N, C-alpha and C positions, 0 to 999 in steps of 0.2 A: 301750938305756938311755933312760929317759923324761927329757926335759928338765924340771926342776922350776921351775915358775913359778906364776902365778895359776891357770891351768887345772888344773895338777897338784894344787894345794892344794884347789881346789873338789872335784875328783873324788875325791881321797883322803879329804876330810872326809865326802862322801856315802857312800863305801865304809865308813868307820869308824862312821858313825851307824847304818847298816843292816847291821852285823855280824849273822850268823845268830842268835847268842844274844839280841841285843837285839830282833830282829824277832819271834822266837818269844815273848819275854817280853811284848812289846806284845800279842800274840795272847792270852796267858794273862790279862793284866789286863783286856782288853776282854771276853773270854768270861765270866770270873768276875764282873765288874762288871755285865754284862748279864743273866746267867742264874742267879746265886747270890743268893737273897734274904737268906740268913743272913750277917750281917757278920763273925762270927767265922770261919765256914767260908771266906768270901771272903778274909779276911786269911791264913788258913792255906794255901789253895790258891796264892795269889800268893807266899807265902813259900817253899813247896815249889818252885814254878816258878822263883823267883829263885835258889835253891840249885842245883837240878838242871839248869836251862837256861842260867844265866848264870855264877854264881860258880865252880862246879866245872869246867865245860867250859873256861872261860877260864883257870883256874888250870892245868889239864892242858896246854893249848896253850902257855902261857907257860913252863912247866917244860920241855916238849919243845923250845921255841925256844931256851931258855938252854943246854940240853944239846946243841944242834946237830942234833937229830933232825929239825927243820924248818928250812929254809933262810932264810925270811923271814916277815914277818907275813902274807903272802898264801898261803903254802904253795904256791908255783907248781908244784912238782914233784908230779905225781899220786900217786906212790908214798909221799910223805911224809904224805898225808892219812889213809890207812887206819887207822893206830894211834889217831889222835885221834878218828875216827869210832867205832872199837870201844870206846874208853873212854867216849865219849859215850853209846853204847847201853847200856853197863853202868850208867851213872849214871841214865839215864832209866828203866831197868827197876827199879832200886832205888826211885826216886821213884814208879814206877807201883804198886808194892806198897802204898805209903802211900795213893795216890790211890784205889785200889780198896777198901782196908780202911776208910777213913774215910767212905766213902759220899757223894761229891760229886755234883753235878748231872750229868745225862747229857751236856750240851754240854761240861762241863769234862773229864769222863772221855774223851769222844770226841776232844776237841782234843789231849789228852795222847797218846792212841793215834796220832793223825795225826802229831804231832811225831816220835814214835818210828818210825813207818812211813817217814816221809820220810827220817830219818837212816839207816835200814836200806837204803832204796833208793839213797841216796848211796853207801853202802859197796859195794853190789853193782855199781852202775854204775862206781864208781871203779876197779874191777879192770880195766876196759878203756877208760874214757873219763872225762874230767874235767868232770863236770857242775857247774854253779855252785851252791855252798851258799848264797851270798848271795842269789841269785835264788830259790832254793827257799824260803828263809826269808821273803823279801819276798812271794813268791807266796802262801804260806800265811797271812801276815799280812793280805794284801789280801782273801783269801777269808774270813777271820775277821771283818774289819771290815765287809765287805758283808753277810755272813750275819747279823751282829749288828745291822745297820741303822744303823751308825755312819759309813759313808762310801759314796758312790756310785761307780759303775764308772769314771767319767772321772778323778777324783783318784787312784784306785787305780792305773789304768793309767799315769798320769803318774809316780807313785813308781817303779813297775816300770821305766819307760823310763829315768829318770835313773840308776837303779842299773845297768841294762844298759850305759848309756853309760860309767859310771864304771869298771866291771869291764873293758870292752873297752879304754878309754883307758889303763888301768893295765897292760894287756897280761897280764891274769890269765886271761882266757877269750876264746873266739871268740863270735860272735853266736849260733851254734847251741847252744853250751854254756849261754849265759845264758838263751836262750828256753826250752830244754828244762827248765832248773831252775825257771823261773817257772811254766811250764805244769804240771809235775809237782807242785810245792808247792801251787799253787792247787787243782788237781784232787783230790789226795788229801785235803786239808783240807776242801774243800767237800763232797765225797762223804761223808766220815765225819761231819762236823757235821750233814749232812742226815739221817743215820740217827736223830739225837736226836728228830726229829719223829715217827718211826714206832715207836720202842722204848717199850714201856709200863713 
């Protein structure tokens, strides 16, 4: 049991601020604002991202939490996470149909693919190990910010570090699980976004 005091409040707040849906939504806003010149398309992409990456996934999680299918807000039991990941993938695939149909910019499309690939990897790894979704989201967000020229590597690493500390302090993950999530999220997002420079 974690003793709840100032330290707990700080780390819980950090953990809540950088929930995976919020981290991916920051990525969506940054990429669309940087690479989408059409303001109407920018608004639409961000709206689709809000619905498919924030509202619906959080709604699914809350429903599962209220029904007792998830034990607590951190889903500490690895086996509890798989259904939420599966629902999330379905939601992302539905949003992906819109993304491809409406002809957004290459970075926007590739970011959306990266988010989906990251969630698929979480589902696969979750079958035998509990990799951190928080750090995967923050890792992807950091890759997006650096790729878009909006943040340098040092501030990005600082954000990753404080989220790692928060997830370990809250006893949600080990150091290995957090580092693996951060590296995977960063690498997948960076690699896919980099393809936008080569695709005609």
